[in-house]
C-alpha positions as CSV (number, residue, x, y, z in Angstrom):
1,M,-15.6,12.0,-2.9
2,N,-12.6,10.2,-3.2
3,E,-9.3,11.8,-5.0
4,I,-6.7,9.0,-6.4
5,Y,-3.3,11.4,-7.3
6,V,-1.7,9.2,-10.0
7,D,1.5,9.9,-12.1
8,P,1.1,8.3,-15.8
9,V,4.6,6.5,-15.8
10,C,4.3,5.3,-12.5
11,P,3.9,1.1,-12.8
12,W,2.1,0.9,-9.6
13,C,-0.2,3.9,-10.2
14,W,-0.9,1.9,-13.5
15,R,-1.8,-1.2,-11.8
16,T,-3.6,0.7,-8.7
17,A,-5.7,3.1,-11.2
18,Q,-6.9,-0.1,-13.1
19,W,-8.1,-1.6,-9.9
20,F,-9.7,1.3,-8.6
21,F,-10.9,2.4,-11.5
22,E,-12.9,-0.6,-12.4
23,T,-13.9,-1.1,-8.7
24,A,-15.0,2.2,-7.6
25,N,-17.2,2.3,-11.1
26,K,-18.7,-1.0,-10.1
27,N,-19.9,0.2,-6.4
28,N,-21.1,3.7,-8.1
29,D,-18.4,5.6,-6.0
30,D,-17.8,8.7,-7.8
31,F,-13.8,9.8,-7.7
32,V,-11.5,12.3,-9.4
33,I,-8.4,12.1,-11.0
34,K,-5.5,14.2,-9.5
35,P,-2.1,14.4,-11.3
36,F,1.0,13.7,-8.7
37,S,4.1,14.3,-11.0
38,L,7.0,12.2,-9.4
39,F,9.4,14.8,-11.0
40,R,8.3,18.0,-9.5
41,K,7.6,15.9,-6.5
42,A,11.5,15.2,-6.3
43,V,12.3,18.5,-7.1
44,Y,10.3,19.6,-4.0
45,D,11.9,17.1,-1.5
46,G,15.3,19.1,-2.9
47,N,16.3,16.1,-5.4
48,P,15.8,17.1,-8.6
49,P,16.3,14.6,-10.9
50,E,19.1,15.6,-13.7
51,E,16.9,15.8,-16.7
52,D,15.4,19.0,-17.2
53,S,11.9,18.3,-18.7
54,P,11.9,14.6,-19.4
55,T,8.9,12.9,-21.4
56,W,7.1,11.5,-17.7
57,L,7.2,15.5,-16.8
58,K,5.3,16.7,-20.0
59,L,2.7,13.9,-19.2
60,S,2.0,14.9,-16.0
61,R,1.7,18.5,-17.2
62,V,-1.1,16.9,-20.1
63,I,-3.3,16.1,-17.2
64,A,-2.5,19.0,-15.1
65,G,-3.4,21.1,-18.3
66,V,-6.6,19.2,-19.4
67,I,-7.8,19.7,-16.0
68,K,-7.0,23.6,-15.7
69,D,-8.7,23.7,-19.4
70,N,-11.9,21.8,-18.1
71,P,-12.3,21.8,-14.5
72,E,-15.9,20.3,-14.7
73,N,-15.2,17.3,-17.1
74,A,-14.2,15.0,-14.1
75,Q,-14.8,11.9,-17.2
76,L,-12.2,13.8,-19.6
77,H,-9.7,13.8,-16.6
78,K,-10.1,10.3,-16.5
79,D,-9.7,9.5,-20.1
80,T,-6.8,11.4,-20.3
81,Y,-4.8,10.0,-17.6
82,W,-6.2,6.4,-19.1
83,E,-4.6,7.1,-22.6
84,L,-1.4,8.4,-21.4
85,A,-0.9,5.3,-18.8
86,T,-2.2,2.7,-21.2
87,N,0.1,4.1,-24.1
88,W,3.3,4.1,-21.2
89,H,2.4,0.6,-20.0
90,E,0.8,-1.5,-22.4
91,N,1.6,-0.3,-25.7
92,L,5.1,0.8,-24.4
93,L,5.3,4.5,-26.3
94,R,7.6,6.7,-24.5
95,D,7.3,9.4,-27.0
96,L,5.0,12.3,-26.7
97,P,1.6,11.3,-27.9
98,K,0.6,12.8,-31.3
99,N,-2.5,14.8,-29.9
100,A,-2.5,18.2,-31.0
101,E,-5.2,18.9,-28.2
102,W,-2.0,18.0,-25.7
103,E,1.0,19.4,-27.5
104,K,0.0,22.9,-26.1
105,Y,0.9,21.2,-22.6
106,F,3.8,19.3,-23.0
107,D,6.3,22.5,-22.9
108,D,4.0,25.0,-20.6
109,E,6.3,25.4,-17.4
110,S,3.0,27.5,-16.0
111,L,1.7,24.1,-15.0
112,D,4.4,22.8,-12.8
113,A,3.1,25.2,-10.5
114,D,-0.4,23.7,-10.6
115,L,1.1,20.1,-10.2
116,D,3.1,21.5,-7.5
117,E,0.1,22.4,-5.8
118,Q,-1.3,18.8,-5.8
119,I,1.4,17.6,-4.6
120,K,1.1,20.0,-1.6
121,S,-2.7,19.2,-1.3
122,A,-1.9,15.4,-1.1
123,I,0.7,15.5,1.6
124,S,-1.1,18.0,3.6
125,V,-3.3,14.6,4.3
126,T,-0.8,11.8,3.8
127,G,2.5,13.1,5.0
128,S,5.6,14.1,2.4
129,D,7.6,10.8,2.8
130,L,5.5,9.0,0.3
131,G,4.8,8.7,-3.7
132,V,2.0,7.4,-5.5
133,P,-1.1,5.9,-5.6
134,I,-2.5,8.5,-3.0
135,I,-6.3,8.0,-2.5
136,I,-7.6,10.8,-0.2
137,N,-11.6,11.1,1.3
138,R,-12.3,14.6,1.1
139,S,-15.9,13.8,2.2
140,I,-15.0,13.4,6.1
141,E,-13.8,15.8,8.2
142,P,-10.7,15.5,8.8
143,N,-9.7,14.3,5.5
144,V,-8.2,11.1,5.4
145,G,-5.9,9.2,2.8
146,Y,-3.2,6.5,2.2
147,F,-0.2,5.6,0.1
148,G,-1.3,2.8,-2.0
149,P,-2.2,0.1,-2.1
150,V,0.8,-0.7,-4.2
151,I,-0.4,-4.2,-5.7
152,D,1.7,-6.1,-8.2
153,N,-0.6,-7.9,-10.0
154,V,-4.2,-6.4,-10.8
155,P,-6.7,-8.4,-8.5
156,K,-10.3,-9.0,-10.4
157,G,-13.7,-9.7,-9.4
158,D,-14.0,-10.9,-5.5
159,E,-11.0,-9.6,-4.7
160,A,-11.2,-6.6,-6.4
161,Q,-14.0,-6.0,-4.5
162,K,-12.9,-7.3,-0.7
163,L,-10.1,-5.3,-1.5
164,Y,-12.0,-2.2,-2.3
165,E,-14.0,-2.7,0.9
166,S,-11.1,-3.1,3.4
167,M,-9.3,0.2,1.6
168,T,-12.4,2.1,2.1
169,T,-12.8,0.8,5.5
170,L,-9.4,1.7,6.4
171,L,-10.1,5.1,4.5
172,N,-13.0,5.8,6.9
173,T,-11.5,4.6,9.9
174,Q,-10.3,7.5,11.8
175,G,-6.9,6.9,14.1
176,V,-5.5,4.4,11.3
177,Y,-2.1,6.1,10.2
178,E,0.0,3.4,8.7
179,I,0.0,-0.3,7.6
180,K,2.6,-1.6,5.8
181,R,4.2,-5.2,5.0
182,M,7.6,-6.4,3.6
183,R,7.8,-6.5,0.0
184,T,8.7,-10.1,-1.4
185,K,8.8,-9.0,-5.1
């Protein structure tokens, strides 16, 4: 089972998620979504942002709360991320969503412990010097994962499939520790 760790306001996560969700589904590969709050990661790293409890933290709490209250409903977890990220990146909605089901999570600081556990779970596999997106394969021992792919444009069709197959190969190959190239944009 693959896990994809995302923050709903991260543009790199959004692009990767668009590619990954579609391509994993086409390949009938099961996966779960995990919240990874970049705000809480900054706190974890000892660099807390100046803002106390910004909208972007509250959106991560929504995902953590939905998962906590509905642990067996993986599709609801994916749908929640999808709606939050779509509203943030495509609809450019920067206010908290008007969703009565989610309002209870916005200021629930107890969910920060859940977000911190997700961060610890991810970095226990990938190392702590990364952000998101992170994809982890939990079906092999030892678990393997990687940061990325960080993509500028969402690949479609054959290009999406080629990238998926390449990343799956890397994910399932023991001993591959890093692959990186210079950003040109």
